[in-house]
PDB file of the backbone (N, CA, C, O) and the ligand in Angstrom, with CONECT records:
HET     ZN  A 101       1
ATOM      1  N   MET A   1    -107.470 131.213  32.472  1.00  0.00           N
ATOM      2  CA  MET A   1    -108.544 132.076  31.736  1.00  0.00           C
ATOM      3  C   MET A   1    -108.649 133.243  33.027  1.00  0.00           C
ATOM      4  O   MET A   1    -108.726 132.958  34.222  1.00  0.00           O
ATOM      5  N   HIS A   2    -108.634 134.383  32.538  1.00  0.00           N
ATOM      6  CA  HIS A   2    -109.026 135.632  33.258  1.00  0.00           C
ATOM      7  C   HIS A   2    -110.371 136.319  32.789  1.00  0.00           C
ATOM      8  O   HIS A   2    -110.492 136.653  31.610  1.00  0.00           O
ATOM      9  N   ILE A   3    -111.269 136.507  33.605  1.00  0.00           N
ATOM     10  CA  ILE A   3    -112.531 137.314  33.162  1.00  0.00           C
ATOM     11  C   ILE A   3    -112.283 138.652  33.635  1.00  0.00           C
ATOM     12  O   ILE A   3    -112.385 138.916  34.833  1.00  0.00           O
ATOM     13  N   LYS A   4    -111.907 139.665  32.621  1.00  0.00           N
ATOM     14  CA  LYS A   4    -111.657 140.996  32.796  1.00  0.00           C
ATOM     15  C   LYS A   4    -113.002 141.957  32.835  1.00  0.00           C
ATOM     16  O   LYS A   4    -113.105 143.013  33.459  1.00  0.00           O
ATOM     17  N   SER A   5    -113.940 141.365  32.064  1.00  0.00           N
ATOM     18  CA  SER A   5    -115.066 142.355  31.842  1.00  0.00           C
ATOM     19  C   SER A   5    -116.250 141.755  32.588  1.00  0.00           C
ATOM     20  O   SER A   5    -116.428 140.555  32.798  1.00  0.00           O
ATOM     21  N   ALA A   6    -117.019 142.747  32.951  1.00  0.00           N
ATOM     22  CA  ALA A   6    -118.173 142.108  33.679  1.00  0.00           C
ATOM     23  C   ALA A   6    -118.997 141.308  32.722  1.00  0.00           C
ATOM     24  O   ALA A   6    -119.081 141.553  31.519  1.00  0.00           O
ATOM     25  N   LYS A   7    -119.655 140.240  33.413  1.00  0.00           N
ATOM     26  CA  LYS A   7    -120.576 139.166  32.576  1.00  0.00           C
ATOM     27  C   LYS A   7    -121.802 139.489  32.707  1.00  0.00           C
ATOM     28  O   LYS A   7    -122.560 139.289  31.758  1.00  0.00           O
ATOM     29  N   ILE A   8    -122.238 140.011  33.799  1.00  0.00           N
ATOM     30  CA  ILE A   8    -123.599 140.435  34.145  1.00  0.00           C
ATOM     31  C   ILE A   8    -123.933 142.020  33.628  1.00  0.00           C
ATOM     32  O   ILE A   8    -123.384 143.094  33.872  1.00  0.00           O
ATOM     33  N   LYS A   9    -125.107 141.641  32.790  1.00  0.00           N
ATOM     34  CA  LYS A   9    -125.494 143.139  31.874  1.00  0.00           C
ATOM     35  C   LYS A   9    -126.485 143.868  32.615  1.00  0.00           C
ATOM     36  O   LYS A   9    -126.761 144.993  32.200  1.00  0.00           O
ATOM     37  N   GLU A  10    -127.194 143.341  33.851  1.00  0.00           N
ATOM     38  CA  GLU A  10    -128.214 143.747  34.231  1.00  0.00           C
ATOM     39  C   GLU A  10    -128.281 143.655  35.610  1.00  0.00           C
ATOM     40  O   GLU A  10    -127.962 142.562  36.077  1.00  0.00           O
ATOM     41  N   CYS A  11    -128.651 144.618  36.460  1.00  0.00           N
ATOM     42  CA  CYS A  11    -128.450 144.475  38.041  1.00  0.00           C
ATOM     43  C   CYS A  11    -129.891 143.719  38.292  1.00  0.00           C
ATOM     44  O   CYS A  11    -130.960 144.148  37.859  1.00  0.00           O
ATOM     45  N   PRO A  12    -129.739 142.568  39.036  1.00  0.00           N
ATOM     46  CA  PRO A  12    -131.240 141.920  39.195  1.00  0.00           C
ATOM     47  C   PRO A  12    -131.885 142.663  40.463  1.00  0.00           C
ATOM     48  O   PRO A  12    -132.985 142.197  40.762  1.00  0.00           O
ATOM     49  N   TYR A  13    -131.408 143.793  41.330  1.00  0.00           N
ATOM     50  CA  TYR A  13    -132.037 144.520  42.315  1.00  0.00           C
ATOM     51  C   TYR A  13    -132.531 145.610  41.924  1.00  0.00           C
ATOM     52  O   TYR A  13    -133.576 146.046  42.408  1.00  0.00           O
ATOM     53  N   CYS A  14    -131.902 146.187  41.044  1.00  0.00           N
ATOM     54  CA  CYS A  14    -132.416 147.673  40.481  1.00  0.00           C
ATOM     55  C   CYS A  14    -132.743 147.924  38.949  1.00  0.00           C
ATOM     56  O   CYS A  14    -133.339 148.877  38.446  1.00  0.00           O
ATOM     57  N   GLY A  15    -132.200 146.826  38.359  1.00  0.00           N
ATOM     58  CA  GLY A  15    -132.575 146.865  36.631  1.00  0.00           C
ATOM     59  C   GLY A  15    -131.539 147.637  36.264  1.00  0.00           C
ATOM     60  O   GLY A  15    -131.553 147.762  35.040  1.00  0.00           O
ATOM     61  N   SER A  16    -130.536 148.281  36.827  1.00  0.00           N
ATOM     62  CA  SER A  16    -129.568 149.106  36.187  1.00  0.00           C
ATOM     63  C   SER A  16    -128.668 148.327  35.195  1.00  0.00           C
ATOM     64  O   SER A  16    -128.506 147.119  35.370  1.00  0.00           O
ATOM     65  N   ARG A  17    -128.063 148.983  34.139  1.00  0.00           N
ATOM     66  CA  ARG A  17    -127.153 148.355  33.346  1.00  0.00           C
ATOM     67  C   ARG A  17    -125.694 148.946  33.506  1.00  0.00           C
ATOM     68  O   ARG A  17    -124.702 148.579  32.877  1.00  0.00           O
ATOM     69  N   LYS A  18    -125.757 149.888  34.428  1.00  0.00           N
ATOM     70  CA  LYS A  18    -124.386 150.658  34.535  1.00  0.00           C
ATOM     71  C   LYS A  18    -123.726 149.770  35.488  1.00  0.00           C
ATOM     72  O   LYS A  18    -123.857 150.037  36.682  1.00  0.00           O
ATOM     73  N   ILE A  19    -123.045 148.767  35.143  1.00  0.00           N
ATOM     74  CA  ILE A  19    -122.242 147.626  36.094  1.00  0.00           C
ATOM     75  C   ILE A  19    -120.870 148.032  35.567  1.00  0.00           C
ATOM     76  O   ILE A  19    -120.643 148.402  34.415  1.00  0.00           O
ATOM     77  N   THR A  20    -119.896 147.904  36.655  1.00  0.00           N
ATOM     78  CA  THR A  20    -118.575 148.001  36.381  1.00  0.00           C
ATOM     79  C   THR A  20    -117.774 147.390  37.399  1.00  0.00           C
ATOM     80  O   THR A  20    -118.341 147.369  38.491  1.00  0.00           O
ATOM     81  N   THR A  21    -116.455 146.811  37.368  1.00  0.00           N
ATOM     82  CA  THR A  21    -115.863 145.910  38.153  1.00  0.00           C
ATOM     83  C   THR A  21    -114.892 146.546  39.288  1.00  0.00           C
ATOM     84  O   THR A  21    -114.209 147.538  39.035  1.00  0.00           O
ATOM     85  N   GLY A  22    -114.878 145.994  40.383  1.00  0.00           N
ATOM     86  CA  GLY A  22    -113.623 146.681  41.500  1.00  0.00           C
ATOM     87  C   GLY A  22    -112.931 145.548  41.871  1.00  0.00           C
ATOM     88  O   GLY A  22    -113.369 144.400  41.804  1.00  0.00           O
ATOM     89  N   ILE A  23    -111.676 145.938  42.324  1.00  0.00           N
ATOM     90  CA  ILE A  23    -110.703 145.086  42.872  1.00  0.00           C
ATOM     91  C   ILE A  23    -110.630 145.104  44.325  1.00  0.00           C
ATOM     92  O   ILE A  23    -110.688 146.170  44.939  1.00  0.00           O
ATOM     93  N   GLN A  24    -110.510 144.028  44.883  1.00  0.00           N
ATOM     94  CA  GLN A  24    -110.122 143.776  46.454  1.00  0.00           C
ATOM     95  C   GLN A  24    -109.095 143.199  46.564  1.00  0.00           C
ATOM     96  O   GLN A  24    -109.035 142.032  46.177  1.00  0.00           O
ATOM     97  N   ALA A  25    -107.983 143.827  47.119  1.00  0.00           N
ATOM     98  CA  ALA A  25    -106.528 143.223  46.989  1.00  0.00           C
ATOM     99  C   ALA A  25    -106.026 143.359  48.522  1.00  0.00           C
ATOM    100  O   ALA A  25    -106.708 143.708  49.486  1.00  0.00           O
ATOM    101  N   GLY A  26    -104.816 143.036  48.503  1.00  0.00           N
ATOM    102  CA  GLY A  26    -104.147 143.461  49.861  1.00  0.00           C
ATOM    103  C   GLY A  26    -104.521 142.550  50.896  1.00  0.00           C
ATOM    104  O   GLY A  26    -104.589 141.386  50.502  1.00  0.00           O
ATOM    105  N   TYR A  27    -104.833 142.767  52.325  1.00  0.00           N
ATOM    106  CA  TYR A  27    -104.992 141.849  53.167  1.00  0.00           C
ATOM    107  C   TYR A  27    -106.196 140.925  53.036  1.00  0.00           C
ATOM    108  O   TYR A  27    -106.361 139.837  53.587  1.00  0.00           O
ATOM    109  N   ALA A  28    -107.084 141.634  52.117  1.00  0.00           N
ATOM    110  CA  ALA A  28    -108.585 141.119  51.761  1.00  0.00           C
ATOM    111  C   ALA A  28    -108.480 139.995  50.754  1.00  0.00           C
ATOM    112  O   ALA A  28    -109.479 139.328  50.483  1.00  0.00           O
ATOM    113  N   ALA A  29    -107.236 139.746  50.156  1.00  0.00           N
ATOM    114  CA  ALA A  29    -107.096 138.596  49.243  1.00  0.00           C
ATOM    115  C   ALA A  29    -107.515 137.223  49.904  1.00  0.00           C
ATOM    116  O   ALA A  29    -107.668 137.029  51.110  1.00  0.00           O
ATOM    117  N   VAL A  30    -107.660 136.384  48.965  1.00  0.00           N
ATOM    118  CA  VAL A  30    -108.368 135.075  49.408  1.00  0.00           C
ATOM    119  C   VAL A  30    -107.290 134.234  48.980  1.00  0.00           C
ATOM    120  O   VAL A  30    -106.842 134.261  47.834  1.00  0.00           O
ATOM    121  N   SER A  31    -106.793 133.349  50.063  1.00  0.00           N
ATOM    122  CA  SER A  31    -105.665 132.624  49.790  1.00  0.00           C
ATOM    123  C   SER A  31    -106.055 130.855  50.030  1.00  0.00           C
ATOM    124  O   SER A  31    -106.995 130.357  50.649  1.00  0.00           O
ATOM    125  N   THR A  32    -105.122 130.306  49.404  1.00  0.00           N
ATOM    126  CA  THR A  32    -105.375 128.738  49.433  1.00  0.00           C
ATOM    127  C   THR A  32    -105.389 128.104  50.868  1.00  0.00           C
ATOM    128  O   THR A  32    -105.944 127.046  51.167  1.00  0.00           O
ATOM    129  N   GLY A  33    -104.695 128.916  51.689  1.00  0.00           N
ATOM    130  CA  GLY A  33    -104.660 128.555  53.086  1.00  0.00           C
ATOM    131  C   GLY A  33    -103.638 127.751  53.616  1.00  0.00           C
ATOM    132  O   GLY A  33    -103.558 127.345  54.776  1.00  0.00           O
ATOM    133  N   ARG A  34    -102.635 127.492  52.416  1.00  0.00           N
ATOM    134  CA  ARG A  34    -101.648 126.609  52.460  1.00  0.00           C
ATOM    135  C   ARG A  34    -100.115 127.087  52.723  1.00  0.00           C
ATOM    136  O   ARG A  34     -99.341 126.489  53.470  1.00  0.00           O
ATOM    137  N   PHE A  35     -99.823 128.187  52.034  1.00  0.00           N
ATOM    138  CA  PHE A  35     -98.388 128.977  52.257  1.00  0.00           C
ATOM    139  C   PHE A  35     -98.654 130.361  51.928  1.00  0.00           C
ATOM    140  O   PHE A  35     -99.682 130.651  51.315  1.00  0.00           O
ATOM    141  N   PHE A  36     -97.997 131.052  52.207  1.00  0.00           N
ATOM    142  CA  PHE A  36     -97.800 132.485  51.929  1.00  0.00           C
ATOM    143  C   PHE A  36     -97.511 132.832  50.418  1.00  0.00           C
ATOM    144  O   PHE A  36     -96.554 132.268  49.887  1.00  0.00           O
ATOM    145  N   GLY A  37     -98.247 133.693  49.712  1.00  0.00           N
ATOM    146  CA  GLY A  37     -97.955 133.722  48.273  1.00  0.00           C
ATOM    147  C   GLY A  37     -99.080 133.238  47.243  1.00  0.00           C
ATOM    148  O   GLY A  37     -99.351 133.670  46.122  1.00  0.00           O
ATOM    149  N   SER A  38     -99.611 132.266  47.944  1.00  0.00           N
ATOM    150  CA  SER A  38    -100.550 131.527  46.958  1.00  0.00           C
ATOM    151  C   SER A  38    -102.089 132.132  47.317  1.00  0.00           C
ATOM    152  O   SER A  38    -102.898 131.462  47.959  1.00  0.00           O
ATOM    153  N   SER A  39    -102.384 133.502  46.811  1.00  0.00           N
ATOM    154  CA  SER A  39    -103.335 133.894  46.987  1.00  0.00           C
ATOM    155  C   SER A  39    -103.864 134.924  46.003  1.00  0.00           C
ATOM    156  O   SER A  39    -103.027 135.445  45.266  1.00  0.00           O
ATOM    157  N   SER A  40    -105.066 135.272  45.894  1.00  0.00           N
ATOM    158  CA  SER A  40    -105.627 136.034  44.578  1.00  0.00           C
ATOM    159  C   SER A  40    -106.520 137.292  45.100  1.00  0.00           C
ATOM    160  O   SER A  40    -107.369 137.159  45.981  1.00  0.00           O
ATOM    161  N   PRO A  41    -106.271 138.368  44.540  1.00  0.00           N
ATOM    162  CA  PRO A  41    -107.315 139.392  44.714  1.00  0.00           C
ATOM    163  C   PRO A  41    -108.548 139.126  44.297  1.00  0.00           C
ATOM    164  O   PRO A  41    -108.641 138.343  43.351  1.00  0.00           O
ATOM    165  N   LEU A  42    -109.822 139.710  44.895  1.00  0.00           N
ATOM    166  CA  LEU A  42    -111.085 139.581  44.512  1.00  0.00           C
ATOM    167  C   LEU A  42    -111.582 140.527  43.386  1.00  0.00           C
ATOM    168  O   LEU A  42    -111.274 141.718  43.347  1.00  0.00           O
ATOM    169  N   VAL A  43    -112.438 139.860  42.398  1.00  0.00           N
ATOM    170  CA  VAL A  43    -112.853 140.887  41.476  1.00  0.00           C
ATOM    171  C   VAL A  43    -114.355 140.982  41.638  1.00  0.00           C
ATOM    172  O   VAL A  43    -114.983 139.923  41.636  1.00  0.00           O
ATOM    173  N   HIS A  44    -114.956 142.041  41.767  1.00  0.00           N
ATOM    174  CA  HIS A  44    -116.246 142.077  42.005  1.00  0.00           C
ATOM    175  C   HIS A  44    -116.759 142.887  40.821  1.00  0.00           C
ATOM    176  O   HIS A  44    -116.102 143.744  40.229  1.00  0.00           O
ATOM    177  N   ASP A  45    -118.078 142.497  40.529  1.00  0.00           N
ATOM    178  CA  ASP A  45    -118.920 143.122  39.491  1.00  0.00           C
ATOM    179  C   ASP A  45    -119.877 144.018  40.528  1.00  0.00           C
ATOM    180  O   ASP A  45    -120.473 143.500  41.472  1.00  0.00           O
ATOM    181  N   ILE A  46    -119.926 145.275  40.244  1.00  0.00           N
ATOM    182  CA  ILE A  46    -120.690 146.242  41.121  1.00  0.00           C
ATOM    183  C   ILE A  46    -121.682 147.063  40.381  1.00  0.00           C
ATOM    184  O   ILE A  46    -121.328 147.653  39.361  1.00  0.00           O
ATOM    185  N   CYS A  47    -122.982 147.147  40.853  1.00  0.00           N
ATOM    186  CA  CYS A  47    -123.940 147.959  40.124  1.00  0.00           C
ATOM    187  C   CYS A  47    -123.674 149.464  40.657  1.00  0.00           C
ATOM    188  O   CYS A  47    -123.970 149.762  41.814  1.00  0.00           O
ATOM    189  N   THR A  48    -123.144 150.333  39.828  1.00  0.00           N
ATOM    190  CA  THR A  48    -123.258 151.846  40.131  1.00  0.00           C
ATOM    191  C   THR A  48    -124.154 152.510  40.453  1.00  0.00           C
ATOM    192  O   THR A  48    -123.903 153.649  40.848  1.00  0.00           O
ATOM    193  N   GLN A  49    -125.702 151.985  40.398  1.00  0.00           N
ATOM    194  CA  GLN A  49    -126.583 152.489  40.531  1.00  0.00           C
ATOM    195  C   GLN A  49    -127.125 152.248  42.196  1.00  0.00           C
ATOM    196  O   GLN A  49    -127.516 153.166  42.917  1.00  0.00           O
ATOM    197  N   CYS A  50    -127.047 150.870  42.578  1.00  0.00           N
ATOM    198  CA  CYS A  50    -127.610 150.768  44.089  1.00  0.00           C
ATOM    199  C   CYS A  50    -126.611 150.072  44.779  1.00  0.00           C
ATOM    200  O   CYS A  50    -126.882 149.538  45.855  1.00  0.00           O
ATOM    201  N   GLY A  51    -125.286 150.000  44.206  1.00  0.00           N
ATOM    202  CA  GLY A  51    -123.881 149.513  44.978  1.00  0.00           C
ATOM    203  C   GLY A  51    -124.053 148.100  45.289  1.00  0.00           C
ATOM    204  O   GLY A  51    -123.231 147.643  46.083  1.00  0.00           O
ATOM    205  N   ALA A  52    -125.022 147.236  44.796  1.00  0.00           N
ATOM    206  CA  ALA A  52    -125.031 145.807  45.118  1.00  0.00           C
ATOM    207  C   ALA A  52    -123.773 145.205  44.155  1.00  0.00           C
ATOM    208  O   ALA A  52    -123.472 145.535  43.007  1.00  0.00           O
ATOM    209  N   ILE A  53    -123.151 144.199  45.046  1.00  0.00           N
ATOM    210  CA  ILE A  53    -121.873 143.340  44.404  1.00  0.00           C
ATOM    211  C   ILE A  53    -122.787 142.245  43.910  1.00  0.00           C
ATOM    212  O   ILE A  53    -123.546 141.676  44.695  1.00  0.00           O
ATOM    213  N   LEU A  54    -122.727 141.902  42.496  1.00  0.00           N
ATOM    214  CA  LEU A  54    -123.438 141.183  41.682  1.00  0.00           C
ATOM    215  C   LEU A  54    -122.827 139.798  41.468  1.00  0.00           C
ATOM    216  O   LEU A  54    -123.431 138.742  41.279  1.00  0.00           O
ATOM    217  N   LEU A  55    -121.542 140.006  41.534  1.00  0.00           N
ATOM    218  CA  LEU A  55    -120.675 138.528  41.359  1.00  0.00           C
ATOM    219  C   LEU A  55    -119.266 139.019  41.918  1.00  0.00           C
ATOM    220  O   LEU A  55    -118.727 140.088  41.631  1.00  0.00           O
ATOM    221  N   THR A  56    -118.743 137.976  42.822  1.00  0.00           N
ATOM    222  CA  THR A  56    -117.414 137.992  43.336  1.00  0.00           C
ATOM    223  C   THR A  56    -116.719 137.089  42.683  1.00  0.00           C
ATOM    224  O   THR A  56    -117.249 135.983  42.578  1.00  0.00           O
ATOM    225  N   ARG A  57    -115.563 137.264  42.160  1.00  0.00           N
ATOM    226  CA  ARG A  57    -114.652 135.800  41.594  1.00  0.00           C
ATOM    227  C   ARG A  57    -112.972 136.258  42.008  1.00  0.00           C
ATOM    228  O   ARG A  57    -112.533 137.392  42.200  1.00  0.00           O
ATOM    229  N   VAL A  58    -112.343 135.104  42.054  1.00  0.00           N
ATOM    230  CA  VAL A  58    -110.822 135.245  42.208  1.00  0.00           C
ATOM    231  C   VAL A  58    -110.336 135.770  40.839  1.00  0.00           C
ATOM    232  O   VAL A  58    -110.936 135.596  39.778  1.00  0.00           O
ATOM    233  N   ASP A  59    -109.152 136.446  40.999  1.00  0.00           N
ATOM    234  CA  ASP A  59    -108.649 137.088  39.825  1.00  0.00           C
ATOM    235  C   ASP A  59    -107.568 135.986  39.275  1.00  0.00           C
ATOM    236  O   ASP A  59    -107.308 135.825  38.083  1.00  0.00           O
ATOM    237  N   ARG A  60    -107.056 135.347  40.230  1.00  0.00           N
ATOM    238  CA  ARG A  60    -105.983 134.205  39.877  1.00  0.00           C
ATOM    239  C   ARG A  60    -106.362 132.995  39.994  1.00  0.00           C
ATOM    240  O   ARG A  60    -106.083 132.357  41.010  1.00  0.00           O
ATOM    241  N   LEU A  61    -107.078 132.452  38.957  1.00  0.00           N
ATOM    242  CA  LEU A  61    -107.555 131.237  38.874  1.00  0.00           C
ATOM    243  C   LEU A  61    -106.451 130.132  39.083  1.00  0.00           C
ATOM    244  O   LEU A  61    -106.744 129.193  39.822  1.00  0.00           O
ATOM    245  N   ASP A  62    -105.371 130.161  38.573  1.00  0.00           N
ATOM    246  CA  ASP A  62    -104.298 129.417  38.611  1.00  0.00           C
ATOM    247  C   ASP A  62    -103.764 128.833  39.744  1.00  0.00           C
ATOM    248  O   ASP A  62    -103.130 127.779  39.806  1.00  0.00           O
ATOM    249  N   VAL A  63    -104.160 129.837  40.926  1.00  0.00           N
ATOM    250  CA  VAL A  63    -103.723 129.488  42.137  1.00  0.00           C
ATOM    251  C   VAL A  63    -104.563 128.316  42.911  1.00  0.00           C
ATOM    252  O   VAL A  63    -104.128 127.416  43.630  1.00  0.00           O
ATOM    253  N   PHE A  64    -105.881 128.613  42.536  1.00  0.00           N
ATOM    254  CA  PHE A  64    -106.783 127.527  42.982  1.00  0.00           C
ATOM    255  C   PHE A  64    -107.022 126.442  42.216  1.00  0.00           C
ATOM    256  O   PHE A  64    -107.557 125.459  42.729  1.00  0.00           O
ATOM    257  N   GLN A  65    -106.657 126.451  40.848  1.00  0.00           N
ATOM    258  CA  GLN A  65    -106.514 125.371  39.963  1.00  0.00           C
ATOM    259  C   GLN A  65    -105.330 124.202  40.482  1.00  0.00           C
ATOM    260  O   GLN A  65    -105.537 122.995  40.610  1.00  0.00           O
ATOM    261  N   ALA A  66    -104.125 124.881  40.721  1.00  0.00           N
ATOM    262  CA  ALA A  66    -103.227 124.201  41.384  1.00  0.00           C
ATOM    263  C   ALA A  66    -103.544 123.543  42.646  1.00  0.00           C
ATOM    264  O   ALA A  66    -103.179 122.388  42.863  1.00  0.00           O
ATOM    265  N   LYS A  67    -104.206 124.230  43.482  1.00  0.00           N
ATOM    266  CA  LYS A  67    -104.709 123.522  44.772  1.00  0.00           C
ATOM    267  C   LYS A  67    -105.698 122.613  44.650  1.00  0.00           C
ATOM    268  O   LYS A  67    -105.943 121.921  45.639  1.00  0.00           O
ATOM    269  N   TYR A  68    -106.445 122.426  43.467  1.00  0.00           N
ATOM    270  CA  TYR A  68    -107.422 121.600  43.158  1.00  0.00           C
ATOM    271  C   TYR A  68    -106.845 120.403  42.499  1.00  0.00           C
ATOM    272  O   TYR A  68    -107.383 119.322  42.739  1.00  0.00           O
ATOM    273  N   GLU A  69    -105.877 120.445  41.744  1.00  0.00           N
ATOM    274  CA  GLU A  69    -105.055 119.483  41.288  1.00  0.00           C
ATOM    275  C   GLU A  69    -104.384 118.585  42.338  1.00  0.00           C
ATOM    276  O   GLU A  69    -104.509 117.360  42.314  1.00  0.00           O
ATOM    277  N   LYS A  70    -103.645 119.267  43.291  1.00  0.00           N
ATOM    278  CA  LYS A  70    -103.217 118.456  44.587  1.00  0.00           C
ATOM    279  C   LYS A  70    -104.329 117.799  45.297  1.00  0.00           C
ATOM    280  O   LYS A  70    -104.227 116.634  45.683  1.00  0.00           O
ATOM    281  N   GLN A  71    -105.397 118.517  45.484  1.00  0.00           N
ATOM    282  CA  GLN A  71    -106.476 117.809  46.133  1.00  0.00           C
ATOM    283  C   GLN A  71    -106.787 116.372  45.445  1.00  0.00           C
ATOM    284  O   GLN A  71    -106.877 115.323  46.083  1.00  0.00           O
ATOM    285  N   LYS A  72    -106.926 116.484  44.148  1.00  0.00           N
ATOM    286  CA  LYS A  72    -107.491 115.450  43.380  1.00  0.00           C
ATOM    287  C   LYS A  72    -106.408 114.127  43.530  1.00  0.00           C
ATOM    288  O   LYS A  72    -106.734 112.966  43.781  1.00  0.00           O
ATOM    289  N   MET A  73    -105.199 114.585  43.329  1.00  0.00           N
ATOM    290  CA  MET A  73    -104.359 113.835  43.449  1.00  0.00           C
ATOM    291  C   MET A  73    -104.244 112.853  44.950  1.00  0.00           C
ATOM    292  O   MET A  73    -104.025 111.644  45.021  1.00  0.00           O
ATOM    293  N   LYS A  74    -104.434 113.667  45.881  1.00  0.00           N
ATOM    294  CA  LYS A  74    -104.702 112.824  47.096  1.00  0.00           C
ATOM    295  C   LYS A  74    -105.955 111.939  47.261  1.00  0.00           C
ATOM    296  O   LYS A  74    -106.033 111.071  48.129  1.00  0.00           O
ATOM    297  N   GLU A  75    -107.042 112.247  46.269  1.00  0.00           N
ATOM    298  CA  GLU A  75    -107.973 111.501  46.403  1.00  0.00           C
ATOM    299  C   GLU A  75    -107.986 110.027  45.771  1.00  0.00           C
ATOM    300  O   GLU A  75    -108.577 109.023  46.168  1.00  0.00           O
ATOM    301  N   ASP A  76    -107.161 110.210  44.679  1.00  0.00           N
ATOM    302  CA  ASP A  76    -106.877 109.348  43.668  1.00  0.00           C
ATOM    303  C   ASP A  76    -106.214 107.966  44.494  1.00  0.00           C
ATOM    304  O   ASP A  76    -105.846 106.982  43.852  1.00  0.00           O
TER     305      ASP A  76
HETATM  306 ZN    ZN A 101    -128.452 147.716  41.083  1.00  0.00          ZN2+
END
């Protein structure tokens, strides 16, 4: 499941509804820490009024879901 549009409708800091998304990729990607290639860009919901980052999430859920599944197998 990919979340492409902003879920937050109003900035809790300034009350603005002018919210858009930004992508943080390249060296700033979040990785699973296991091997190269298993990483995801970050998606931020950004208030265009005050610049606050309202929510940060990974764009590629599958990478982290796969890691979680492996983690779970070890625990069982
Ligand atoms: Zn704001």
